[in-house]
C-alpha positions in Angstrom: 46.3 74.3 79.2 43.0 72.8 80.5 42.8 69.3 79.1 39.9 68.2 81.3 37.0 70.4 82.5 35.7 70.0 86.0 32.2 69.2 84.7 33.6 66.5 82.4 35.6 65.0 85.2 32.6 65.0 87.6 30.4 63.3 85.0 33.0 60.7 84.2 33.4 60.0 87.9 29.6 59.6 88.4 29.3 57.3 85.4 32.3 55.1 86.4 31.3 55.0 90.1 27.8 53.6 89.3 29.4 50.2 88.6 29.2 48.2 91.8 32.7 46.5 91.3 34.3 49.9 90.6 32.7 51.4 93.7 33.7 48.5 96.0 37.3 48.5 94.6 37.6 52.3 95.1 36.2 52.1 98.7 38.5 49.2 99.5 41.6 51.0 98.3 40.4 54.2 100.1 39.8 52.4 103.4 42.7 49.9 103.4 45.5 51.7 101.6 44.5 55.4 101.9 44.1 55.9 98.2 42.2 59.0 97.1 39.1 58.0 95.1 39.2 61.2 93.1 42.8 60.7 92.2 42.0 57.1 91.1 39.2 58.4 89.0 41.5 61.1 87.5 44.1 58.4 86.6 41.4 56.4 85.0 40.2 59.4 82.9 43.7 60.2 81.9 44.2 56.5 80.8 41.1 56.8 78.7 42.5 59.9 77.1 45.9 58.3 76.7 47.6 61.0 78.8 50.5 59.7 80.7 51.9 61.1 84.0 55.0 60.1 85.8 54.8 58.3 89.2 56.3 61.5 90.7 53.5 63.6 89.3 50.9 61.2 90.5 52.4 61.1 94.0 52.5 64.9 94.0 48.8 64.9 93.2 48.2 62.3 96.0 50.1 64.4 98.6 48.2 67.7 97.8 44.8 66.2 97.6 45.4 64.1 100.7 46.3 67.2 102.6 42.9 68.8 101.7 41.0 65.5 102.2 42.6 65.0 105.7 41.6 68.5 106.7 38.1 68.6 105.3 36.6 65.6 103.5 37.6 62.8 105.9 36.5 64.5 109.1 33.0 65.1 107.6 32.9 61.5 106.3 33.8 60.2 109.8 31.1 62.4 111.3 28.6 61.0 108.9 29.6 57.4 109.7 29.5 58.1 113.5 26.1 59.8 113.1 24.8 56.7 111.3 25.7 54.5 114.3 23.5 56.7 116.5 20.6 57.1 114.0 18.0 55.4 116.2 18.5 58.0 118.9 18.6 61.1 116.7 15.3 62.8 115.6 15.3 63.8 112.0 18.1 61.5 111.1 17.3 61.1 107.4 17.3 64.8 106.7 20.4 65.5 108.6 22.2 62.5 107.0 21.3 63.9 103.6 22.7 67.3 104.4 26.0 65.7 105.6 26.2 63.6 102.4 25.5 66.7 100.3 28.3 68.6 102.1 30.6 65.6 101.6 29.9 65.7 97.9 30.8 69.4 97.7 34.1 68.5 99.3 34.6 65.7 96.7 34.0 68.2 94.0 36.5 70.6 95.6 39.0 67.8 95.6 38.5 67.3 91.9 38.9 71.0 91.3 42.1 70.9 93.2 43.4 67.9 91.3 42.7 69.6 88.0 44.4 72.8 89.0 47.5 70.9 90.1 47.4 68.7 87.0 47.3 71.7 84.8 50.3 73.1 86.6 52.3 69.9 86.4 51.6 69.5 82.7 52.6 73.1 82.1 55.9 72.5 83.9 56.5 69.2 82.1 59.3 69.2 79.5 58.7 68.2 75.9 60.4 64.8 76.7 57.3 62.6 77.3 57.8 58.9 77.6 57.7 57.4 74.2 55.0 54.9 75.2 51.9 55.3 77.3 52.3 54.3 81.0 49.1 53.2 82.9 48.5 55.9 85.4 46.4 53.5 87.6 49.4 51.2 87.8 51.7 54.0 88.7 49.4 55.2 91.5 48.8 51.6 92.8 52.6 51.0 92.9 53.2 54.4 94.6 50.7 53.5 97.3 51.9 50.0 97.9 55.6 50.9 98.1 55.2 52.4 101.5 52.9 49.9 103.1 53.8 47.2 105.7 53.9 43.5 104.8 50.6 42.9 106.6 49.0 45.4 104.3 50.9 43.9 101.4 49.1 40.6 102.1 45.7 42.2 102.0 46.6 44.1 98.8 47.5 40.8 97.1 44.0 39.7 97.7 42.3 42.9 96.6 41.1 43.8 93.1 43.8 45.9 91.5 43.3 49.5 90.5 44.5 48.6 87.1 41.4 46.3 86.8 39.3 49.4 86.5 40.7 50.0 83.0 38.2 47.4 81.7 35.4 49.8 82.6 36.7 52.7 80.5 34.9 53.3 77.3 
């Protein structure tokens, strides 16, 4: 049961991410609350398709994609950021930076592939007893992320754009 293709997910992500407010919201949640951007984008796409997940399913997706991201995507992203700080002292910086960015995008696509594989498995295991009403996947993910955070982070979250605000950009 493949409800979303990798190509469709990638194109949806590129389109939504072009919006400056969406981009800044996603990066803020990624940097401040450890949200996975690809999972947020998947939740948004599922919202658009009116496919509801449970909070448990969303947090399972978060755990598995975070494991991959922590091992591969985040170290490469950190290297790219450190490299940028030393750009004046590195010959050929623009070409090398582009290669690092290209590699990071390949890891982002791998994260999306992983998310879709896990999603397919979760939906196949799901019983026929779906919730009678649609539940906002972005809200469930946002709540799951903020449940485990400290009060100092809670203060910052209160002043951030909410993930659920991204629903207004879905077509």
